[in-house]
Every structure is written in C-alpha cells, then in structure tokens.
C-alpha positions, 0 to 999 in steps of 0.5 A: 500500500503506497503512502503518497505524501500530500503536497506540491510534488507527486507522481502520476500513477497512470504514467509511472512505469516503476523504473526506480530512477527517482528512488535512486536519485532521491531515496529520502523523497521517493518510494514504490510499491508493486504498482507505482513509485510515489513521493513519500516526503516533500523536499524540505531543504536545498539538497532535497529540492535539488534531488527532486529536480534531478529526479524529475529530469531523469524520469524516462516517462516524465511522470513527476509533477508539481501542483504548487503555486510557485510560478518558477517551479510551474514553468520548470515542470511545464518546460522540462522537455525543452531543458532536455533538448537544450542540454542534449538530454543531460541536465547538470543541476549545478548549471541548470538555469531553472534550478538556479533561478528558483533557488535565488527566490527561495528564502524559506528553504534552508 
C-alpha cells in the first residue's frame, strides 16, 4: 500500500512505469510499491529540492509533477522537455538555469 505524501510534488500513477530512477536519485523523497513509485516526503531543504529536480529530469516517462503555486517551479515542470533538448538530454543541476533561478527566490528553504 503506497503512502503518497500530500503536497506540491507527486507522481502520476497512470504514467509511472516503476523504473526506480527517482528512488535512486532521491531515496529520502521517493518510494514504490508493486504498482507505482510515489513521493513519500516533500523536499524540505536545498539538497532535497535539488534531488527532486534531478529526479524529475531523469524520469524516462516524465511522470513527476508539481501542483504548487510557485510560478518558477510551474514553468520548470511545464518546460522540462525543452531543458532536455537544450542540454542534449543531460541536465547538470549545478548549471541548470531553472534550478538556479528558483533557488535565488527561495528564502524559506534552508
């Protein structure tokens, strides 16, 4: 039985193929059961947010979504394919302008 953490980030059940990528990148944030991977904990700090961004980028079926109110995060998740295309399907979050722009606006995340 999955225990999806209610929050801004989630995995779309109908799209997930349980590849395990998100769990390898962010084991504190993701888990899975026999049918789907899911967000078990929302990101609470910069490292966890970085891992959430990385998991969203490596997800082969792009099934990690953001439903919060932050406009930069919404833009990031809506334009994730264009980031892949610009970077040749490789995204290093150390150089990712989406992540850097978002983090510059976040004073609540320590």
